[in-house]
C-alpha positions in Angstrom: -12.5 66.9 -135.1 -16.1 66.4 -133.6 -19.0 65.8 -136.1 -22.4 67.1 -134.8 -25.3 66.2 -136.9 -29.1 65.8 -137.2 -30.9 63.2 -139.4 -34.5 63.3 -140.2 -34.8 60.3 -142.5 -31.8 58.2 -141.6 -29.7 59.4 -144.4 -27.2 61.5 -142.3 -27.1 58.8 -139.8 -26.0 56.3 -142.2 -23.4 58.7 -143.6 -21.9 59.6 -140.2 -21.8 55.9 -139.2 -19.1 55.5 -142.2 -16.9 58.3 -140.6 -13.9 57.8 -138.4 -14.6 61.0 -136.4 -16.1 61.4 -133.0 -19.7 62.2 -133.5 -22.8 63.3 -131.5 -26.4 63.7 -132.6 -28.2 67.1 -131.8 -30.6 66.6 -128.9 -32.2 69.0 -126.4 -29.8 71.1 -124.5 -26.5 69.7 -126.1 -23.7 72.1 -125.4 -20.5 71.8 -127.4 -17.3 73.2 -126.0 -15.0 71.9 -128.7 -14.4 72.8 -132.3 -16.9 71.0 -134.6 -18.4 70.5 -138.0 -22.1 70.3 -138.6 -24.0 68.0 -141.0 -27.6 68.9 -141.5 -30.5 68.4 -144.0 -32.6 71.0 -145.5 -36.4 71.3 -145.1 -39.2 72.9 -146.9 -37.9 75.2 -149.5 -34.4 75.6 -148.6 -34.8 76.2 -144.8 -32.6 75.2 -142.0 -34.4 72.6 -139.6 -35.4 74.5 -136.3 -33.5 72.0 -134.1 -30.4 72.9 -136.0 -31.1 76.6 -135.7 -31.9 76.1 -132.0 -28.6 74.2 -131.3 -26.5 76.8 -133.0 -27.8 79.6 -130.9 -25.9 78.3 -128.0 -23.1 76.5 -129.9 -22.0 78.5 -132.8 -18.9 79.8 -131.5 -17.2 76.6 -132.0 -18.7 75.8 -135.5 -15.8 75.2 -138.0 -17.6 74.3 -141.3 -21.1 72.7 -142.4 -22.1 69.9 -144.8 -25.7 68.8 -145.9 -27.4 66.0 -147.3 -30.1 66.4 -149.8 -31.8 65.2 -152.9 -31.0 66.8 -156.3 -34.6 66.7 -157.3 -35.1 69.8 -155.2 -33.0 71.7 -157.7 -31.8 75.0 -156.4 -32.9 74.0 -152.9 -30.5 71.1 -152.9 -28.5 71.4 -149.5 -29.5 75.0 -149.4 -29.4 74.8 -145.3 -25.5 74.6 -145.7 -25.4 77.6 -147.8 -27.6 79.5 -145.3 -25.6 78.4 -142.2 -22.2 79.1 -144.0 -23.3 82.7 -144.8 -24.7 83.2 -141.4 -21.7 82.0 -139.5 -19.0 82.9 -141.9 -17.8 79.1 -142.0 -17.1 77.1 -145.2 -19.5 74.5 -146.9 -17.4 71.5 -146.4 -19.4 69.3 -148.9 -22.9 68.7 -150.2 -24.0 65.1 -150.7 -26.9 63.4 -152.0 -29.1 61.0 -149.6 -26.6 59.0 -147.5 -23.6 59.7 -149.7 -21.3 57.5 -151.6 -17.5 56.2 -150.7 -16.3 59.4 -152.7 -18.4 61.6 -150.7 -16.9 60.1 -147.5 -13.5 60.6 -148.9 -14.1 64.4 -149.8 -15.8 65.1 -146.4 -12.9 63.5 -144.6 -10.2 65.3 -146.6 -12.1 68.7 -146.2 -12.5 68.1 -142.3 -8.8 67.5 -142.1 -8.0 70.5 -144.0 -9.8 72.5 -141.3 -7.9 70.7 -138.5 
């Protein structure tokens, strides 16, 4: 399964570097024609980043699940972007992890993605 991601602070980049999946970072005009899972961050008070929203406008048909990185200090807004995208595109929230995740987070994410496949 392809993992599509965006990383603002580097935490998600560090997380995906530990994965054994093919991965691609969101960039302008990226078009995906294969099933993928998305890993995003949350900005502001529980908002989806604009570049992630823009990417999904053209690519949501192949979205199979979403995960997010966040900081638990944000309380109810922790990884809220994953919840919003899950509801908007009717896909499961695969996992929510703090910062760049732990070995356990990698294992959970990997198992959940493999369950989708």
